[in-house]
MARPAMI-713307 format. One record per atom (N, C-alpha, C, O): residue in one letter; x, y, z. Coordinates in steps of 0.001 Angstrom, whole numbers, plus 500000, padded with zeros to 6 digits. Each point is the difference from the previous one (the first is absolute). Layout:
N
AXYZ
...
This chain:
280
M591923360488344532
M500689499066499096
M501494499970500342
M500687501016499890
G499805497824500520
G501409499869500296
G500786499565498779
G499424499719498949
I501882500226501190
I500851499664498858
I499853498538499584
I500431499631498907
F498964499520501948
F499825498590499661
F498536499618499791
F499645498829500136
S499505502137499538
S498570499721499863
S499682499097498814
S498900499451499930
D502031500381499142
D499815499092498864
D500672498647500216
D499973499156499104
Y500627500620502058
Y500853498835500217
Y499306498927500844
Y499313500303500975
L500884498438498627
L499739498844500860
L501329499292500209
L500644499583499038
L499766500282502216
L501226499296500365
L499618498648500587
L499274499926500992
V501222499006498387
V499708498631500437
V501316499340500396
V500937499943499204
S499129499561502025
S501228499383500504
S499758498560500413
S498965499675500582
D501990499470499115
D500066498685500629
D500189500210501504
D500376501087500437
F499360497862500354
F500139500142501450
F501281499362500517
F500902500707500448
D499193497959499496
D501135499297500604
D501297500316499270
D500091499838498783
L500901500608501955
L501334500332499495
L499984501166499002
L500940500194499229
T497979500566500809
T499942501277499286
T499626501087501000
T500768500933500238
I498046498934500343
I499640500878501117
I500702499546501274
I500452500822500798
T499638497853499388
T500685499472501188
T501478499764499710
T500416499908498845
D500365499995502225
D501424499695499859
D500242498506500188
D499049499226500101
Q502206500369499946
Q500350498584500110
Q499557499392501330
Q499900498779500115
E499836502046500879
E499526499528501310
E498485500126500124
E499455499889501098
D499861500345497777
D498536500090499958
D499466501220500746
D498875499988500501
R501937501061499570
R499568501246500616
R499813501060498923
R500619499935498937
V498526501039501344
V499780501111499072
V500880501171500417
V499779500569501070
P501213499813498122
P500811501167500346
P499124501242500164
P499151500267499150
P501038500492501921
P499172501194500227
P500002500968498822
P499013500700499772
A502079499345499482
A500068500913498854
A498909499701498979
A499499500911499342
N500131497816500522
N498945499646499047
N498656500589500413
N499263500522499163
L500420499394502117
L498729500531500489
L499926501514499822
L498967500529499590
Q502114500160500713
Q500013501454499845
Q499881500387498532
Q499299500952499656
A501390498306499480
A499960500315498570
A498601499797499429
A499541500810499194
V499772498117501214
V498626499777499537
V499105501148500451
V499182500491499222
A500966499938502027
A499205501126500502
A500252501260499174
A499060500732499688
D502188499524499958
D500336501175499189
D499405499882498596
D499497500978499446
F500564497819499986
F499471499753498657
F498489500223499972
F499483500670499106
V499818498771501868
V498543500139500071
V499609501454500254
V499002500475499458
A501775500233501359
A499713501410500282
A500064500853498737
A499379501061499925
Q501377498468499084
Q500106500703498724
Q499024499445498959
Q500182500203498799
G498781499093501670
G498941499540499107
G500186498622499419
G499146499538499244
G501953499780501085
G500253498678499441
G499097498929500585
G499605500076501164
A500069498926498023
A499281498810500466
A501019498885500175
A500880499815499159
F498997499446501933
F500988498965500315
F499315498709500417
F499013500014500736
T501528498864498783
T499545498698500463
T501117498980499880
T501107500309499560
V498573498459500843
V500943498882500002
V499485498915499068
V498803499715499977
A502095499677499254
A499704498805499207
A500915498897500503
A501222500102499886
T498203498860500662
T500776498951500650
T499608498619499490
T498882499791499528
G502046499277500574
G499685498611499714
G499253499337501133
G499463498905499832
R500494501740501322
R499296499437501144
R498509499834499689
R499419500758499222
S499983498233501408
S498548499864499964
S499375501126500815
S500697500703500732
V497990499468499139
V499330501034500795
V500198499777501497
V500379500941500697
P499380497837499837
P500201499852501448
P501437500232500446
P500224500550501078
M500759499042498112
M501388500233500385
M500359501479499882
M500757500521500819
A498713500146498182
A500268501432499846
A499425500796501166
A500629500940500486
L498185498685499958
L499359500757501074
L500780499936501303
L499916500912500823
S500846498011499368
S500763499886501243
S501039501108500135
S500379500369501111
R500083500162497751
R501003501061500031
R499473501341499496
R500520501050500377
L498458498923498780
L499601501212499292
L498679500591500468
L499534500994499444
R499859498403501574
R498693500488500457
R500044501496500330
R499080500742499655
D501975499688501003
D500112501404500407
D501074500760499222
D500334501132500348
F500206498250498601
F501031500687499222
F499336501079499153
F498945499753499415
P501647501437500506
P499336501106499299
P499870499748498498
P500998499866499291
R497760500074500242
R499690499894498575
R498909501006499679
R499220500381500872
T500727500042497887
T498901500853499555
T499299499401498791
T499183500668499368
A501123498086500302
A499396499313498858
A499834498526500359
A500657499513500920
P498470499769498363
P499771498585500296
P501280499171499927
P500969500370499338
L499002498498501365
L501153499113500158
L499994498922498918
L498957499417499702
I502204500324499716
I500166498940498997
I500709498827500663
I501089500162500552
T498299498652499397
T500547498814500656
T500079498834499022
T499578500112498849
F500974498750501627
F500109498782499180
F500696500289498661
F499601499461498967
N501435501384501047
N500714500348498760
N499080500595498935
N500208499785498806
G498792500951501620
G499110500670499053
G498685499307499766
G499157500535499280
A500625498291501297
A498763499259499757
A498795500628500689
A498865499766499583
V501358501021501457
V498904500650500727
V500364501458500254
V501115500312500417
C497934500567499327
C500120501410500391
C498785500312500862
C498862499883499546
S501382500513501694
S498889500157500935
S500319501073501031
S501126500487500099
E497858499859500653
E500174500854501168
E499620499162501219
E498837499979500402
P502141499332500187
P499692499064501088
P499327500652501202
P499278499326500734
T500940501959499483
T499402500649501169
T498480500089499884
T499305500085501012
T500175499896497752
T498551500059499789
T499437498711499430
T498784499805499993
G502092499306499525
G499539498769499375
G499683500144498528
G499575499032499370
E500622502156500058
E499696500209498585
E501080499365499126
E501191500226500214
C498390498981498804
C500918499415499016
C499763500670498660
C498902499926499450
L502126500728500024
L499847500692498726
L500064499030498834
L499230500118499047
W501691498919501023
W500046498931499004
W500841498850500535
W500787500158500934
S499023498677498447
S500776498821500401
S500106499051498821
S499147499999499113
E501901499198500882
E500275499058498911
E500515498700500612
E501202499863500227
P497901499173500046
P500443498743500612
P500739499106499014
P500010500252498795
L500609498698501740
L500607498984499145
L498933499357499125
L498870499821500455
P501455499825498294
P499056499227499191
P499616498705500717
P500800499428500740
A497977500121499032
A499470498860500752
A500785498715499772
A499994499115500856
D500680500769498002
D500699498736499730
D501340499887500719
D500745499048499768
Y499576501927501119
Y501229499845500791
Y499954498705500803
Y501039499394500263
V497757500178500128
V499852498788500818
V500619498803499294
V500694499201500629
D499060500667498069
D500546498869499240
D501442500248499570
D500833499098500080
L499466502111499466
L501334500276499466
L501088499896501067
L501105499537499715
F498591500886501498
F501024500038501047
F499883498861501009
F500753499943500972
R498301499154498792
R499841498870500912
R501292499198500173
R500317499616501126
P500447500115497801
P501242499229500184
P500987500656500965
P500715499303500719
Y499330502018499303
Y500942500695500886
Y499524499958501452
Y500806500063500928
Q497894499831499254
Q499458499888501351
Q500191498600500562
Q500219499833501200
S499698499165497942
S499999498617500481
S501395499399500110
S500202499057500765
Q500762501467498487
Q501328499397500034
Q500862500623501093
Q499737501112500459
D501284498160499946
D500936500499501005
D501163500689499299
D500896499333499482
G499095501981500498
G501093500771499427
G500687500800501085
G499588499953501159
P501454500782498485
P500721500825500992
P499281501325500245
P500627501059500026
Y498063498876500151
Y499214501209500180
Y498739499688500800
Y499624498841500172
C499739502208500307
C498654499936500566
C499075500830499112
C500456500886499277
L498258498827500781
L499042500651499113
L498862500608500811
L499518499410500968
E500067501776498618
E498847500686500596
E499061500471498903
E500436500329498897
L498288499702501405
L499009500724499212
L499530501171500852
L499601499820501150
Q500446501377498281
Q499706501204500781
Q498678500618499550
Q499772500241498815
A499368500006502169
A498667500531499753
A499728501159500952
A500831500314500852
L498024500312499007
L499663501121500873
L499832499566501445
L500275500766500923
E499269497990499270
E499729499540501364
E501228499454500708
E499958499791501212
G501140499970498070
G501213499477500612
G500813499191499016
G499740500028498797
H501262499236501721
H500890499198499160
H499726498515500246
H500041499529501137
Y499679499746497784
Y499813498551500074
Y501360499329499830
Y500688500227499005
V499699498950501962
V501318499358499981
V499840498520499681
V499002499377500363
F502014500060498941
F499925498609499546
F501242499191500339
F500045498802499723
H500957501824500868
H501191499306500464
H500311500504501409
H499687501139500344
H500916498022500445
H500257500365501392
H501257500866500105
H501076499607499551
D498772501568501045
D501128500912500213
D499687500850501230
D499339501034499900
D501140498521501255
D499719500709501253
D500461501448499957
D499315500897500490
H501862499322498916
H500552501353499965
H499076500933499216
H499735501119500440
R499780498435498417
R499104500823499185
R498673500250500726
R499484501118499989
E499974497852500631
E498725500174500692
E500125500995501147
E499094500801500230
Q502015499152500485
Q500219500967501076
Q500121501413499434
Q499497500958500588
Y501177499164498261
Y500139501299499337
Y498625500549499615
Y499711501174500232
L499444497974499179
L498666500442499605
L499180500436501211
L499321501026499958
L500743498207501103
L499227500338501192
L500486501303500630
L499195500781500506
R502133499461499466
R500519501272500510
R499458501176499200
R499821501100500524
H499921498648498199
H499467501047499129
H498473499964499930
H499395500624499128
Q499993498644501792
Q498537499958500123
Q499320499464498743
Q498902500429499644
V501764498629499690
V499442499375498805
V499416498647500388
V500739499150500498
P497969500615499295
P499423498694500305
P500666498889499185
P500109500099498778
V500334498841501908
V500577498824499352
V498870498999499806
V499425499512500973
L500255500182497773
L498829499196499664
L500418498696499344
L501063499913499384
R498095499078500754
R500249498699499375
R498722499498499347
R498905500151500542
A501255499255498295
A498872499413499275
A500570499051498961
A501141500181499575
P498098498808499998
P500456499181498876
P500264500877498777
P499313500996499776
W501685498621499444
W500446500815498869
W498853500434499094
W499939501159499592
D499163497931500094
D498925500321499060
D498737500502500699
D498939500080499380
Q501171500259501910
Q498835500516500721
Q500274501358500647
Q499268500422500896
V501774500253498655
V500276501349500507
V498936500947499441
V499847500102498783
P499421500586502085
P498972500911499488
P500642501166499258
P501017500540500436
G498390499839498456
G500553501107499231
G499515501339500526
G499159500060500898
P501381501022498531
P501099500001499036
P501370499957500674
P500169500435501139
V500804499026498120
V501402499989500415
V500747500985499107
V499816499995498783
Y501021500845501812
Y500659501056499231
Y501474499733499721
Y500575500586499083
K500032498540501699
K501427499752499779
K500371498614500502
K499529499549501044
L501321499790498193
L500616498739500404
L501470500278500239
L500669500594499154
S499837498980501993
S501385500288500363
S500730498718500353
S499524499214500820
L501632500572498563
L500913498929500385
L501259500648500549
L500518500956499423
Y499966498526501683
Y501133500644500659
Y500870498963500687
Y499537498917500360
T501722501428499814
T500914499118500720
T499660500052501485
T499859501092500550
P500005497767500111
P499456499981501362
P500994500446501068
P501206500098499772
G498229500167501403
G500816500311501169
G500641501367499937
G499570500869499242
K501463499312501562
K500678501289500097
K500795500336498744
K500461501131499842
R499705497891499260
R500752500261498767
R499259500943499067
R500610500589499108
L498067499567501086
L499199500797499080
L500580501393499799
L500165500443498864
F500147500251502228
F500505501365499884
F501522500060500000
F500582501085499974
A500068497742500054
A501464499962499988
A500554499552498650
A501216499977499809
T497910499668499258
T500452499532498691
T500624501151499215
T499403501068499871
A501789498708499613
A500739501060499306
A499678500015498511
A499718498959499407
Y500326502226499995
Y499879500119498554
Y501115499200499339
Y501152500057500429
G498500499192498517
G500992499230499263
G500360498674500619
G500794499254499427
S498640500421501742
S500300498723500651
S499306498860499265
S499146500225499143
E501232498553501205
E499386498830499374
E498496499981500248
E499221499667499107
T500376500692502108
T498573500046500318
T499290501061499171
T498915499753499474
A501686501421500406
A499397501072499209
A499835499582498546
A498967500275499390
L502037499066500054
L499924499555498609
L498904498960499817
L499336499974498964
Y500468499166502036
Y498928499003499939
Y498636500688499915
Y499158499609499191
F500622501409501634
F498709500688499975
F499824500831498730
F498872500212499557
E502207500251499864
E499904500679498706
E499566499022498914
E499220500358499118
R501284498403500941
R499572498982499036
R498520499670500179
R499272499827499023
L500291500089502236
L498581499755500254
L499140501115499402
L498957499726499406
A501470501515500746
A499234501124499460
A499864499888498487
A498918500217499454
R502180499444499868
R499933499841498543
R499054498864499625
R499239500108499038
E500813498814501719
E499130498850499750
E498532500384500168
E499156499616499190
F500546501136501856
F498612500367500276
F499440500952498947
F498807499964499701
R502047500883499740
R499504500954499003
R499555499313498719
R499273500592499202
T501153498167500590
T499574499265498805
T498676499280500216
T499398499525499037
L500140500384502196
L498750499303500288
L498796500859499620
L500060501229500035
G498865498113499608
G498746500717499798
G499993500951498836
G499268500990500018
S501530498739498967
S499990500801498766
S500171501491500266
S499308500834499416
G501624499483501473
G500309501399500260
G499027500720500907
G500058501224500115
R499048498046500532
R499022500644500884
R500517500185501424
R499312500565500850
Y501907498954499404
Y500609500143501323
Y501318500758499883
Y500718499881499007
D499581500894502021
D501318500613500109
D500664499453501255
D499321499654500967
A501994500270499016
A500764499503501146
A501194500918500211
A500725500316499058
I499473500109502183
I500994501016500326
I500820499547501194
I499461499465500969
N501842500752498959
N500878499757501155
N500093501294500805
N500864500838499742
S498247499318501230
S499987501228500791
S501170500071500972
S500404501084500421
R500140497749499931
R501220499875500792
R500745498802499432
R499398499212499271
P501891500615501029
P500755498892499403
P499433498616500313
P500163499081499198
G499172500750501954
G499494498688500380
G498508499849499865
G499400499170500684
I499981501617498446
I498543499984499841
I499644500096498520
I500683500675499230
V498239498643500379
V499353500283498726
V498518500203500289
V499372499183500673
E500074501912498814
E498598500342500220
E499258499948498673
E500455500557499001
V498401498772500998
V499216499785498787
V498675500737500128
V499329499922501029
Q500306500786497925
Q498736500726499975
Q499462500013498577
Q500665499537499073
S498142500989500760
S499447500154498664
S500867500956499186
S500449501028500507
A499782498623498223
A500769500887499126
A499224501265499650
A500557500928499414
A498169499111500941
A499189501185499722
A500294501144500962
A499507501111499808
C501293498628501229
C500268501053500984
C501491500099500279
C500763499066499752
S499628502081500765
S501377500241500440
S499983501277500825
S499018500743499995
K502068499503500708
K500106501277500708
K499914501167499017
K499370501018500288
G501263498828498558
G500008501080499026
G498621500320499459
G499623501168499902
K499612497791499740
K498649500228499474
K499115500665501042
K499238500915499685
S500863498622501561
S499161500586501048
S500427501424500333
S499150500855500249
A502151499412499761
A500467501356500299
A499516500992498948
A499533501087500340
R500575498547498386
R499551500901498937
R498483500168500032
R499494501104499801
R499787497816500447
R498538500085500077
R499576500911501145
R499063500785499861
L501624499108501263
L499674500851501143
L500308501461499703
L499220500884500354
A501905499374499001
A500341501379499632
A498920500600499105
A499611501155500173
S499909498054498872
S498942500471499107
S498712500270500768
S499332501009499771
L500323498082501140
L498783500155500800
L500047501271500846
L498990500684500168
L502196499620500363
L500163501173500863
L500246501288499215
L500056501085500578
G500090498787498102
G500266501174499184
G501393500565500188
G500215501205499877
R500742497902500427
R501389500427500201
R500797499734498730
R500124498857499560
R500402502185499870
R500670499921498707
R501383499372500084
R500444499364499044
V500252500804502092
V501380499530500144
V500039498851501005
V499641500166501166
L500800498672498366
L500134498823500863
L501471499806500339
L500841499868499110
V499462500116502186
V501362499767500493
V499979498718500822
V499150499839500877
C501783499244498847
C500046498728500720
C501424499711500468
C500976500389499359
V499115498913501787
V501308499619500536
V499903498599500570
V499010499647500641
G502041499541499117
G500019498635500513
G501395499414499981
G500954500635499552
D499150498131500946
D501311499368500157
D500109498625499383
D501098499448499930
S497785499974499612
S500018498594499622
S499325499785498653
S499391500913499443
M500727497857500038
M499467499723498674
M498480500096499944
M499447500218498921
N499867499629502193
N498548500197499949
N499624501480499924
N498822500340499894
D502180500535500161
D499776501438499817
D500277500459498568
D499665501128499638
L500936498017499555
L500448500429498675
L498853500536499157
L500159501011499316
S498686498330500722
S498888500442499153
S499595501434500315
S499693500766499087
M500301499608502190
M499577501371500311
M501122501003499765
M499732501161499692
L501521498411500448
L501100500918499699
L500024500326498508
L500276501135499612
E499435497864499554
E499980500233498554
E498737500738499567
E500029500746499021
E498871499059501687
E498747500685499674
E500038501464500418
E499328500835499395
A501448499478501628
A500018501349500571
A500568501026499025
A500807499676499128
D498758501548501039
D500643501106499294
D501388500244500572
D500918500403499286
L499225499345502018
L501297500072500673
L500125498769500886
L499284499872500994
G501623499220498650
G500193498777500768
G501349500001500695
G501014500348499396
F499002499262501881
F501216500025500815
F500269498627500604
F499093499374500549
C502157500153499353
C500479498825500731
C500681500471501282
C500616501065500028
T499271498139501028
T500777500300501203
T501479499744499725
T500352499248499091
G500503501380501699
G501440499856499798
G500532498622500292
G501115499673499593
D498109499495501112
D500418498628500302
D498991498990499466
D499717498988500643
C499748501295498184
C498960499152499415
C500568498683499472
C501213499796499967
D497880499318499620
D500365498773499298
D500937500377498844
D499660500874499203
P501510498486500693
P500959500382498954
P499451499888498581
P500505500656499089
S498469498520500715
S499439499844498657
S498886501003499702
S499450499985498899
L500208500878502044
L498877500928499811
L500322501225499153
L499176500351499156
P501960500327501004
P500236501238499253
P499872499819498486
P500414498986499437
R499006502018499930
R499798500028498560
R500342501390499487
R499950500967500760
P500402499147497951
P500186501338499437
P498726500825500178
P498896499514499758
G501267501713500659
G498860500884500195
G499478500043501420
G499260500917500357
L501114498099500470
L499588500027501400
L501012500791500816
L501206499903499771
R498310500863501159
R500867500777500870
R500366499189501246
R499487498902500216
Q501394501652500582
Q500403499333501237
Q499892500972501161
Q500325501182499885
T499208498282501239
T499988500749501244
T500983499343500964
T500717499079499608
V499330501365501613
V500949499465500977
V499540498623500476
V498852499631499753
P502010499592500926
P499594498708500560
P498859500158501008
P499780501076500556
C499499497812499662
C498807500066500851
C500317500464501416
C499191500694500615
G501966498938499909
G500350500399501357
G500273501481500154
G500016500521501115
E500202500167497759
E500280501438500032
E498766500839499669
E500087501222499876
G498762498112499980
G498773500725499684
G499776500107498506
G500009501098499444
A499787497756499895
A499858499982498541
A498823500845499527
A500120500737499021
L498749499165501663
L498830500782499607
L500259501491500182
L499624500805499148
A501009499562501943
A500358501406500217
A500924500496498896
A499893501145499560
G501020497986499992
G500907500385498927
G499272500307498707
G500373500925499278
V498578498298500422
V499192500266498805
V499319501359500118
V500049500811499075
I499324499428502057
I499264501252500187
I500947501195499976
I499642501063499492
E501552498775501047
E500991501081499940
E500349500329498552
E500122501171499641
Q500041497788499517
Q500285500249498587
Q498836500720499329
Q500208500927499218
L498564498647501085
L498831500655499408
L499917501458500433
L499710500878499188
M500544499376502084
M499971501380500512
M501017500871499264
M499702501128499609
A501505498330500210
A501064500771499360
A499661500322498549
A500361501063499494
E498943498013499836
E499713500173498577
E498769500851499732
E499822500477498879
T499328499726502114
T498771500767499777
T500067501401500580
T499054500776499863
R502053499553500780
R500136501360500548
R500272501001498881
R500144501194500261
């Protein structure tokens, strides 16, 4: 029995485990190994779809099932086992049809286990998906085979990852998120995972709900979570110990949440170092 035998540590991936250049600081890998050696269970909760997550996480060290689609799916992709899933309600086809058919300052995707269905032309995004081994799929809006786990609207082209917090574009996507949360009598949630993106999923799921459910399933009494963006807020608030990265979304910090170092300095390692210091 190690000092972390009661712990489940759940981390966001992009800009939490990875740095601003999309690299994993070596300190994070060593810290995870040390945590697991002391009996801790570790996994990742990401907004990425399963196919996009596998492009980076197939060989990343985990000891617990993977949470994807912002909590809509919990699975073990290496074996194909799905522990639970929560697709979009079926009426998304009618409720979101106007956003698919009109010309706005965004592109739209429907994300499923088999790949991403695209409905607006964006060469840069399609190349990005293909680099990440994500099948780019096309189908008429009302003929996409189910289930669909996430609807994503994003600013097209290279601006997607260059949009600044508080910019005019970011404020536009924040307004879209508020608008979407009123649809479907509260059965949908909408989150700005980055300044130029709004992601829509069933309100029945979140990173926080899936993280706590997984901790219960594994018999882990202490849930520790770390993240950098608003799609991480649910799990940071659900956690017994929640940590923001030192360079997180400025609107993410809340009373009661702790802070670790910026992602480029090994944010995950910083969390584990704090846990080590407090349990000695």
